[in-house]
VOPAGU-2260 file (C-alpha; in pm, 1 decimal, decimal comma):
REM VOPAGU-2260
SITE   aa  ch    i         X         Y         Z
SITE  UNK   A    0   -2886,7    9426,3   11073,5
SITE  UNK   A    1   -2726,2    9465,4   10727,2
SITE  UNK   A    2   -2447,8    9258,7   10601,0
SITE  UNK   A    3   -2129,4    9443,6   10687,4
SITE  UNK   A    4   -1834,1    9265,8   10533,0
SITE  UNK   A    5   -1684,3    8960,2   10367,2
SITE  UNK   A    6   -1699,0    8758,8   10690,8
SITE  UNK   A    7   -2077,9    8809,6   10706,0
SITE  UNK   A    8   -2122,3    8696,2   10346,7
SITE  UNK   A    9   -1894,5    8394,6   10393,6
SITE  UNK   A   10   -2159,7    8232,3   10613,0
SITE  UNK   A   11   -2397,0    8213,0   10317,4
SITE  UNK   A   12   -2136,0    8100,5   10065,4
SITE  UNK   A   13   -2015,8    7804,9   10273,3
SITE  UNK   A   14   -2022,9    7478,5   10071,8
SITE  UNK   A   15   -2110,2    7287,6   10387,1
SITE  UNK   A   16   -2436,2    7485,2   10415,0
SITE  UNK   A   17   -2605,0    7668,1   10128,7
SITE  UNK   A   18   -2347,5    7694,6    9844,5
SITE  UNK   A   19   -2180,3    7458,2    9600,9
SITE  UNK   A   20   -1874,8    7467,6    9382,4
SITE  UNK   A   21   -1940,5    7485,9    9003,9
SITE  UNK   A   22   -1721,1    7494,8    8693,3
SITE  UNK   A   23   -1769,9    7846,3    8561,6
SITE  UNK   A   24   -1688,1    7952,1    8205,0
SITE  UNK   A   25   -1681,2    8318,4    8111,5
SITE  UNK   A   26   -1838,6    8420,6    7781,0
SITE  UNK   A   27   -1529,0    8623,1    7704,6
SITE  UNK   A   28   -1309,0    8316,4    7718,3
SITE  UNK   A   29    -999,7    8254,8    7926,1
SITE  UNK   A   30   -1092,2    7902,6    8044,3
SITE  UNK   A   31   -1307,0    7754,3    8322,2
SITE  UNK   A   32   -1251,4    7790,4    8690,2
SITE  UNK   A   33   -1413,8    7669,6    9013,2
SITE  UNK   A   34   -1664,8    7919,4    9158,8
SITE  UNK   A   35   -1873,0    7896,4    9471,6
SITE  UNK   A   36   -2237,1    8001,3    9436,0
SITE  UNK   A   37   -2584,7    7935,6    9564,8
SITE  UNK   A   38   -2810,9    7766,3    9314,2
SITE  UNK   A   39   -3188,0    7777,4    9359,8
SITE  UNK   A   40   -3467,3    7609,7    9168,9
SITE  UNK   A   41   -3827,9    7701,4    9200,2
SITE  UNK   A   42   -4108,4    7516,5    9022,2
SITE  UNK   A   43   -4414,7    7740,3    8982,5
SITE  UNK   A   44   -4745,8    7707,9    8807,8
SITE  UNK   A   45   -4687,3    7884,2    8483,6
SITE  UNK   A   46   -5030,4    8052,8    8446,4
SITE  UNK   A   47   -5395,0    8010,6    8519,5
SITE  UNK   A   48   -5469,9    7879,5    8170,1
SITE  UNK   A   49   -5247,4    7574,8    8219,7
SITE  UNK   A   50   -5349,4    7432,4    8557,3
SITE  UNK   A   51   -5103,4    7182,7    8690,7
SITE  UNK   A   52   -4823,8    7281,4    8448,5
SITE  UNK   A   53   -4510,4    7379,5    8629,3
SITE  UNK   A   54   -4229,2    7591,1    8499,9
SITE  UNK   A   55   -3870,2    7583,4    8630,4
SITE  UNK   A   56   -3726,2    7912,9    8744,0
SITE  UNK   A   57   -3353,3    7889,0    8822,8
SITE  UNK   A   58   -3152,8    8160,2    8996,4
SITE  UNK   A   59   -2818,0    8171,1    9165,1
SITE  UNK   A   60   -2630,9    8413,2    9390,4
SITE  UNK   A   61   -2255,5    8467,0    9351,8
SITE  UNK   A   62   -1997,3    8697,1    9496,8
SITE  UNK   A   63   -1840,3    8916,5    9231,7
SITE  UNK   A   64   -1502,0    8845,2    9386,9
SITE  UNK   A   65   -1554,0    8470,2    9307,1
SITE  UNK   A   66   -1606,3    8526,0    8934,7
SITE  UNK   A   67   -1293,5    8539,4    8718,3
SITE  UNK   A   68   -1379,7    8885,2    8567,7
SITE  UNK   A   69   -1499,7    9028,4    8901,9
SITE  UNK   A   70   -1859,9    9056,0    8771,1
SITE  UNK   A   71   -2081,0    8787,7    8609,5
SITE  UNK   A   72   -2216,3    8877,7    8262,2
SITE  UNK   A   73   -2495,2    8757,8    8042,3
SITE  UNK   A   74   -2372,6    8461,9    7838,9
SITE  UNK   A   75   -2136,6    8322,6    8104,5
SITE  UNK   A   76   -2216,3    7962,3    8185,5
SITE  UNK   A   77   -2141,4    7698,4    8449,9
SITE  UNK   A   78   -2183,0    7330,0    8515,2
SITE  UNK   A   79   -2335,4    7240,1    8852,8
SITE  UNK   A   80   -2444,0    6912,5    9014,0
SITE  UNK   A   81   -2799,4    6979,4    8880,7
SITE  UNK   A   82   -2717,2    7063,7    8522,3
SITE  UNK   A   83   -2557,1    7312,4    8288,0
SITE  UNK   A   84   -2674,5    7674,6    8304,2
SITE  UNK   A   85   -2628,2    7991,0    8098,7
SITE  UNK   A   86   -2670,7    8332,6    8260,2
SITE  UNK   A   87   -2954,1    8519,2    8091,9
SITE  UNK   A   88   -2958,4    8817,0    8332,3
SITE  UNK   A   89   -2754,9    8969,7    8609,7
SITE  UNK   A   90   -2871,2    9196,5    8899,2
SITE  UNK   A   91   -2684,4    9348,4    9190,5
SITE  UNK   A   92   -2860,3    9192,9    9486,4
SITE  UNK   A   93   -2731,8    9366,3    9794,5
SITE  UNK   A   94   -2643,8    9709,3    9927,0
SITE  UNK   A   95   -2267,7    9629,9    9926,8
SITE  UNK   A   96   -2265,1    9572,7    9550,2
SITE  UNK   A   97   -2072,1    9245,0    9594,3
SITE  UNK   A   98   -2353,4    8989,8    9559,0
SITE  UNK   A   99   -2506,4    8925,3    9217,9
SITE  UNK   A  100   -2832,0    8747,1    9146,9
SITE  UNK   A  101   -2810,6    8548,2    8826,9
SITE  UNK   A  102   -3121,4    8471,8    8620,8
SITE  UNK   A  103   -3049,6    8133,9    8457,5
SITE  UNK   A  104   -3151,6    7927,8    8159,8
SITE  UNK   A  105   -3086,7    7556,4    8196,7
SITE  UNK   A  106   -2917,8    7425,2    7890,2
SITE  UNK   A  107   -2850,8    7063,8    7987,5
């Protein structure tokens, strides 16, 4: 069954379950604000030539309505419990157009 509305999405973006509150700073300026998102880290073997070497791959999911501009953009950044991140890519990640997948670069 597809996600139908904001109530369905709220289940995933609950800070008692999957999500966390971060301090989000738009690239365009305007100051920081608290934003709820889901942060995910995956450590994967980088390639077959470097056995045992792991690479971090960070992603996050955020509701457009949670971001100050209504849509996250490349260059926005945020501070989370696990570090400071800059958005290096943005993709729409659901059929409703309201959830964005963020490709991240950890900066600190």
